[in-house]
N, C-alpha and C positions, 0 to 999 in steps of 0.2 A: 514319900515315898519310904519303906522300913529297910532299915539296915541291919544288916547282920552283925552280933557281936563278933569280936576275934575268935572266938573259938565254934563261930556256927556259920556254915554257909548257906545263904539264900538260893532255894533250889528253882522257884517259881519265879519269873519275871512279870511286875506287874502293867499293864497294859495302859498306858497314858489316857485319860478322858479324850483329848482331841482325836487319837487314833480311834477310838469306842465309838464315837460319834461318828467317824470317815466312814467305819465298817458298816454300824447302822443304817445310814444313809445308803449304803452303795445296796446292802441288801434289802432295803424297803422299795429301791427305784428297780431293783430284779423282781421282785414279788409284784409290782404293778405291772411290770412290764409282761411277764408271763400269765397276769391276770386280766390285761387287756387283749392280750391275743385270745381270749377264751370266750370272756363275759362282761358284763360291766360289773363295778364294783357293790351296786344294792345288790345282783342277782348270786355272784359270789359270795358275799358276806352273809347271806341269807341262806345259803346252800350249807356253808360250814358252820353256820352257827355262832356265829361273830357279830357281834353289833357294827352298821355301819361306820359309825365315830371311829371306833377301835379299828376296823379296818384302815379304817384312811388314815391314823396315827401310825398304824406300822407303815404304809406304802410311802409315808413320808418320814419314815428312819426312827420311830419311835419304839422302844423297849419293849419285849415281850418276854412271857412265860416260854420255857421250851416247850409244854404238850401244848400251847398254842401254835409254835412255829410248825411242829409236827404235824398240826391239824393244817395248816395253812399248806404245806409241803403235798399232805397226803389230797388234799383239794386241787391243788395246780397238776395232781398224778403224776409228779416227780418224787426222786429219793434224795436223801441227805448229798450224798456222794455226787448227783446227777445235779442237785442247784450249786454246789459249791465248786464243781466244774465248772460252769458257767457262771457264776459269780466272779473267779480267777478269769476266766477267758476275757469276760467283758472289762476287770481293770487293767489289761495290759494295754 
């Protein structure tokens, strides 16, 4: 973790790796749940032009590009706001 020198105050907090992994896993589980409600992994991956193996990794909590995440949201017919509201609801 970076430390500010005595004349400098840090503005952003660093997200610990364990917390990052936990969030990625929760996001992946929600993607899988939403996708399972619609279709199979193979069909969904084909329709949004992502390989089946990559889609499987994302559903297991793998990291992804923001553009890939947006493609997933579009394929799931949801918005970022809707997705994260559902994620927050499920994590309570």
